[in-house]
C-alpha positions in Angstrom: -19.7 -4.2 -62.2 -20.8 -4.3 -65.7 -18.5 -6.5 -68.0 -15.2 -4.7 -68.2 -16.6 -1.8 -66.3 -15.7 -1.7 -62.4 -17.3 0.8 -60.1 -16.6 1.8 -56.5 -19.2 3.9 -54.6 -19.0 5.6 -51.4 -21.3 7.7 -49.3 -20.0 11.1 -48.4 -20.8 13.7 -45.5 -22.9 11.2 -43.9 -22.8 10.2 -40.2 -23.3 6.4 -41.4 -20.6 6.8 -44.1 -17.7 4.3 -43.6 -14.3 3.8 -45.4 -14.4 1.5 -48.3 -12.3 -1.7 -47.8 -10.8 -3.8 -50.6 -10.3 -7.4 -49.7 -8.6 -10.0 -51.8 -5.9 -12.5 -51.8 -2.3 -11.5 -52.0 -1.1 -10.4 -55.3 -4.9 -10.0 -56.7 -4.3 -6.2 -57.7 -5.5 -4.3 -54.5 -2.4 -2.0 -54.3 -2.4 -1.8 -58.0 -5.9 -0.5 -58.0 -5.0 2.2 -55.2 -2.1 3.4 -57.3 -4.4 3.8 -60.4 -6.9 5.7 -58.2 -4.3 8.1 -57.0 -2.8 8.4 -60.6 0.5 7.4 -59.4 0.4 4.5 -62.0 -1.5 4.6 -65.7 -3.6 1.7 -66.7 -2.2 -0.2 -69.6 -5.6 -0.1 -71.1 -8.8 1.6 -70.2 -9.4 4.3 -68.0 -9.6 5.4 -64.4 -12.4 8.2 -63.5 -13.5 9.7 -60.1 -16.9 11.4 -60.5 -16.4 11.3 -64.1 -12.9 12.9 -64.0 -9.9 10.9 -65.4 -7.5 10.4 -62.4 -4.5 8.9 -64.5 -3.8 12.2 -66.5 -2.7 14.2 -63.4 -5.6 16.6 -64.0 -7.4 16.0 -60.7 -7.4 19.2 -58.8 -8.2 22.7 -59.0 -9.6 22.6 -62.6 -12.1 20.0 -61.5 -12.8 21.5 -58.1 -11.9 18.0 -56.7 -9.3 17.1 -53.9 -6.3 15.2 -55.4 -6.3 11.4 -54.6 -3.4 10.6 -52.3 -1.9 7.2 -51.7 -0.3 6.6 -48.2 1.6 3.3 -47.7 4.0 4.1 -44.9 4.3 5.9 -41.6 6.1 9.4 -41.9 9.9 9.4 -41.7 10.3 13.0 -40.6 13.1 13.9 -38.2 12.8 16.0 -35.1 14.1 19.4 -36.7 10.6 20.5 -36.7 7.1 20.0 -34.8 4.5 17.7 -35.7 2.5 20.6 -36.9 5.2 22.2 -38.9 5.6 18.9 -40.7 1.9 18.6 -41.6 2.1 22.2 -42.9 5.2 21.4 -45.1 3.4 18.5 -46.8 2.0 20.7 -49.4 2.9 19.4 -52.8 6.2 20.6 -54.4 5.8 23.2 -56.9 5.7 21.8 -60.4 3.9 18.6 -59.2 0.7 17.6 -60.5 -1.2 18.5 -57.3 0.2 22.2 -56.9 -1.4 24.0 -59.8 -2.2 27.4 -58.0 -2.2 30.5 -59.7 -1.5 32.0 -56.4 -0.3 30.1 -53.4 -2.8 29.9 -50.4 -2.6 32.0 -47.4 0.1 30.6 -45.0 -2.5 31.1 -42.2 -5.0 29.1 -44.1 -2.9 26.3 -44.3 -1.9 26.1 -40.7 -5.7 26.4 -39.7 -6.6 23.5 -42.1 -3.8 21.5 -40.6 -4.9 21.9 -37.2 -8.4 21.2 -38.2 -7.5 17.8 -39.8 -5.2 16.8 -36.9 -8.0 17.6 -34.4 -10.5 15.4 -36.6 -8.0 12.6 -36.4 -7.5 12.9 -32.7 -4.2 14.6 -32.4 -3.9 17.1 -29.5 -2.2 20.5 -29.6 0.2 19.3 -27.3 1.2 16.5 -29.6 1.3 19.0 -32.6 3.8 20.9 -30.6 5.9 18.0 -29.9 8.6 16.4 -32.2 7.5 13.2 -34.4 9.7 10.8 -32.3 7.7 11.6 -29.3 4.5 10.3 -30.7 3.2 7.0 -30.0 2.9 4.4 -32.8 -0.8 5.0 -33.4 -0.1 8.8 -33.3 2.5 8.5 -36.0 0.0 6.9 -38.3 -2.4 9.6 -37.6 0.3 12.1 -38.3 0.9 10.5 -41.8 -2.6 10.7 -42.5 -2.9 14.4 -41.4 0.0 14.9 -44.1 -2.0 13.0 -46.5 -5.1 15.3 -46.0 -3.3 18.5 -46.6 -1.5 17.1 -49.8 -5.2 16.0 -51.0 -7.0 19.4 -50.3 -4.1 21.6 -51.4 -5.1 22.2 -54.9 -8.6 23.6 -53.7 -7.2 25.7 -50.9 -8.6 29.3 -51.5 -5.8 32.0 -52.0 -7.2 34.1 -49.0 -9.1 33.3 -45.7 -12.1 35.3 -47.2 -12.5 33.0 -50.0 -12.2 30.0 -47.5 -15.2 31.3 -45.5 -17.3 31.8 -48.7 -16.4 28.3 -50.3 -15.4 26.2 -47.5 -12.8 23.3 -47.6 -13.2 20.3 -49.4 -12.3 16.9 -47.5 -9.7 14.6 -48.9 -9.6 11.5 -51.0 -7.1 9.1 -49.4 -5.9 5.6 -50.5 -4.4 3.7 -47.5 -2.4 0.7 -48.9 -1.7 -1.9 -46.0 -0.7 1.3 -43.7 -1.3 -0.2 -40.3 0.6 -2.8 -38.2 -2.2 -5.3 -37.5 0.3 -7.2 -34.8 -0.8 -4.4 -32.6 -4.6 -4.3 -32.5 -4.5 -0.9 -30.6 -3.0 1.0 -33.6 -5.7 0.1 -36.2 -8.4 0.7 -33.5 -7.1 4.1 -32.5 -6.5 5.2 -36.1 -10.0 3.9 -37.4 -11.7 6.3 -34.9 -10.1 9.3 -36.5 -10.5 7.9 -40.1 -14.4 7.4 -39.4 -14.7 10.8 -38.2 -12.9 12.0 -41.4 -15.3 10.0 -43.6 -18.4 11.3 -41.6 -17.3 14.8 -42.5 -16.9 14.0 -46.3 -13.6 12.5 -46.9 -13.2 9.4 -49.1 -10.9 6.7 -47.6 -10.2 3.6 -49.6 
């Protein structure tokens, strides 16, 4: 914090790393800050940057070799027309959106592999991935939504082929969680925090 300059720091890829928590009274600007970080809103003055890259111009992504910041503020509302895994895979950004700037689309097998990896890190089992969304418990539904956000965040950096993926690895996501959990049920944030902590330990940034 230096005058009008505000800085948030996180430790990445460290077993001691933890999510960044924003605390403040109601209407003090926590949600607004998350929307600015994700680039879903533009600042009326000044700028927002992540590792020196402006996040409010739609430019975070493949050119800067960074994941796209994604804001998640509700449980997913998918129907039972597809499995949980299929819904996670289909969470790739729509063509033409600011997070979908691919010269060539990534290999579908790679997308499925990355979706399985994020789901496993968060604590969703293969049986749950084969099931439908309505069969998940409340905490599993929140984890399902976070897995969808992970795919959306790293999609701009997914290599086009499995060979490139093995050469360069997969970056971890940048997620902004805005009052996501039902704190009237303490089992939900407790179960979800375990998966989020594993994500952060592997290199994700979660605010």
